[in-house]
N, C-alpha and C positions, 0 to 999 in steps of 0.2 A: 638788389633785393636783400641779399645777405647783410649788407652794411646797414640797411634800414632796420632789419631785425635786431642787429647787435645794438644799435642806438636805442631802440625801443626797450630791449632787455636791460640796458644799463640804466636808463632813466626810470624804469618801473619801480625800482627800490627807493629811488629818491622822491618820486612824486606819486604816480598812479597807485602804487602798492607799498607805500611807506611803512617801514617796519613797525613804527609806533602809532602813527596817526591813522593809518588805514587798517593794518593787520592786527593792531592792538597787542603786539608782542613786546616783550622787554619793557613794560611800562613802569614796573616798580622802581628800577634804578633812576628813572627820570623823575618820578614823583618824589622819591625820598632823597636822592643824592644830588640832584641838580639845583641846589640852593645857592651855590657860588660857582664862579668860573673855574676856580682852582680844583674844586671837587669834580666839576664836569670834565676838565682836561684829564684828570687822573682816571676817571671812569672811561672816557673815550679811548685813551691809550690802551687800557687793559682789554676793553671790549673788542676793539679793532684787532689787536694783536692776537688775542686768544681765539676769537672767532675765525679770523682769516687762516691762521696756521692750523687750527684744529680741523676745519672743514677741508682744507687742502690735503692734509695728511690722511684724513679719513676717506678721501676719495679713492685711495689706493687699496682700501679694504675690499676683499673679494665680494662680489655681489651675490654669490651663491649662499653666503652665510645667512642663516635665519634672521629675520628682521629684529626680533627681540635681542638676540645676541649682538647684532651690529650696533644697536643703541647703547648697549653696555660698553662695547669697544670704543665707540665715539666718545663716551663720557670719560673713559680711562685716558684716552688720548688728550682730550681737552684738559683734564686734571694735571697731566704731566706737563703740558704746554704752559699751564697757569703758573707753575713753580718758578721758572726763570723770569716770567713776566712780572710776578709779584716781587721778586728780589730786586729787579730793576726799578720798579715803582717805588720801593722803599727809599731809594736814593733820591729820586726826584719829587715824590709826592708823599713824604712821611706823615704830615699832618692830615692830609686828605684821606689817606688809607685808614687812619684811626677814626676819622669822622664818618666815613662810609660804612665801616664795620663789616657785618656779615654779607652785605650786598656785593662786596668785592669778590670773595670766593665763589659766590653764586653765579658770577659771569661765566664760569667754566661749564655750567649746565644751562646756558640760555637757550631759548627756543630755536634760534637760527641753527645751532649745532645739533640739538636733540631732535627737532621736528622737521625743519626745512631741508635738511640734508637729503633725505629720501624723497620727500614730496616735491621738491623744486630743483635743488642744485645738482644732484647726481643724475638727473634725467636729461642733462644737456652735455655737450662736448666740453672738454676741459677748458678751452679758451673762453667759451660762452659762460661757463660756470664761474670763471674768475671774474668776468665783468659783472655778472649778476650778483655775485657775492659782495664785491666791492660796492656795488650800488646799494645793496641792503644795509651794509655797514655804515656807509655815508649817510643813509637815510636816518639811522639811529643817531649818528654823531651830530648831525645838523639840528635835530629836535632837541638833543641834550644841550647843545650850545645856546640855542634860542631861549629855552626854558631857564637855564642858569643865568643868562644875561638879564632877563626880565626880573627874575626872583631876587637876585643879588641886588640889583639896582633899587627895587621897591622895598626890600626888607632891611637892607643895611646901608643903603645910600652909597655903595661902593661898586667898582668894577674891577675884578681881579685884585681885590683888597686895596684899591686906590680910592680915596674919598672923592665923591662927586658932589657937585653943588645941587643937591636934591633937598628942597625945603620940607618935604613930608615923606616920612618912611612908613611903610605898612609892615610891621613886624610879622604879621601872620603869613606873609608871602614866603617867609623862610621856613615855615612849619609844613608838616606833611599835608595838611588840608589845603594849604596854599599851593602845594604842588598839584593836587587834584584839580583845583580851580583853574590854575594856569594851563595845565595840559588839556582840560576840558574846553577852554576857550580856544586853544590852538587847534584842537580837533574840529571844533565848529567852524573856525576860519578856513581850515584845510578843506573841509567838505564843501564849503561855499565856493572856494576857488576852483576846486576840482569839478564841481557841478557846472560852473560857468565855462571852464575850459572845454568840457565835454559838449556842452550845448553849442559853443562857438565852432567846434570841430564838426558837429553834425550839420550846422548851417553851411559851412564851407564845402562839405562833401556834396551837399545838394546843388 
């Protein structure tokens, strides 16, 4: 029973309660920054590292501290964690950091750190919290990769800066409105698949 609950918790962030497609959190980086795979990898690295380390460290903050003060502490922790992450990113993703701009430092105050810590993560045991946190991070990472893959291919005819044999490029796919359209289509497809999966589960339960 405990194993099934852990599996359900782990996959909830990936599918049933996906960070972006279901909960509609951390959407701006996907819409604006996921126009190429290089930018996506840079964002995924920073988001995953900052979110995981910040939430993990914040879990040791005493629970008796007032909620408003804890949010400030979480933000300070994530801001400190962001510094070495950004320094490392400059080595591996210098061009992407410039292209991403202000959205890179904004990772340190993303909703998984500021909001979900108290609402979801810190209400479980440490081991379960780790699985749930990784699940939510992977949910964001997967959506970022899929969006970047589609948009880079359509907008620039490339994949990770390598030219592909694409006869027609849609330049608008690389713009912000292209990100809105792409993410909107993914959300629609996600809801369709989720609805089908739930209906199949209800039929099997009967």
